[in-house]
C-alpha positions as CSV (number, residue, x, y, z in Angstrom):
1,M,46.4,95.7,87.9
2,S,44.9,94.4,84.6
3,D,41.7,92.2,84.7
4,Q,43.8,89.3,83.4
5,H,45.7,89.1,86.7
6,K,42.8,89.5,89.1
7,L,41.1,86.2,88.5
8,P,44.2,84.2,89.3
9,L,45.0,86.3,92.3
10,Y,41.5,85.8,93.7
11,A,41.9,82.0,93.1
12,F,45.2,82.1,94.8
13,V,43.8,83.8,97.9
14,I,40.8,81.5,98.1
15,L,43.1,78.4,98.0
16,A,45.5,79.9,100.4
17,I,42.7,80.5,102.9
18,A,41.2,77.0,102.2
19,C,44.6,75.5,102.9
20,S,45.3,77.4,106.1
21,L,41.8,76.3,107.4
22,I,42.7,72.7,106.7
23,V,46.0,72.9,108.4
24,A,44.4,74.7,111.4
25,N,42.0,72.0,111.7
26,G,44.7,69.3,111.5
27,L,46.5,71.0,114.3
28,R,43.5,70.6,116.5
29,S,43.3,67.0,115.7
30,P,44.3,64.5,118.5
31,A,45.5,62.2,115.7
32,L,48.1,64.7,114.6
33,R,49.1,65.6,118.1
34,G,49.7,61.8,118.8
35,F,51.7,61.6,115.6
36,V,53.8,64.5,116.5
37,H,54.4,63.1,120.1
38,V,55.6,59.8,118.8
39,T,57.7,61.3,116.1
40,T,59.6,63.6,118.7
41,Q,59.9,60.8,121.1
42,H,61.5,58.5,118.4
43,G,63.5,61.5,117.1
44,A,64.9,62.1,120.7
45,H,65.5,58.4,121.4
46,H,67.8,58.1,118.3
47,H,69.5,61.4,119.2
48,A,70.3,60.1,122.7
49,Q,71.7,57.0,121.3
50,G,74.1,58.7,119.0
51,H,72.2,57.9,115.8
52,H,72.3,60.8,113.4
53,P,70.5,60.8,110.0
54,G,72.7,61.1,106.9
């Protein structure tokens, strides 16, 4: 691998790790869990009533 490709590869790896940490931290957040809970209840409610998107 040439030196020309190493720097962008390292930058990509660092950004991928940073994004993974941000997502993992968000998954631990009670706010996200509450949002997912409300979203899934809302989706199940519409599905039970026969409402389908599209």
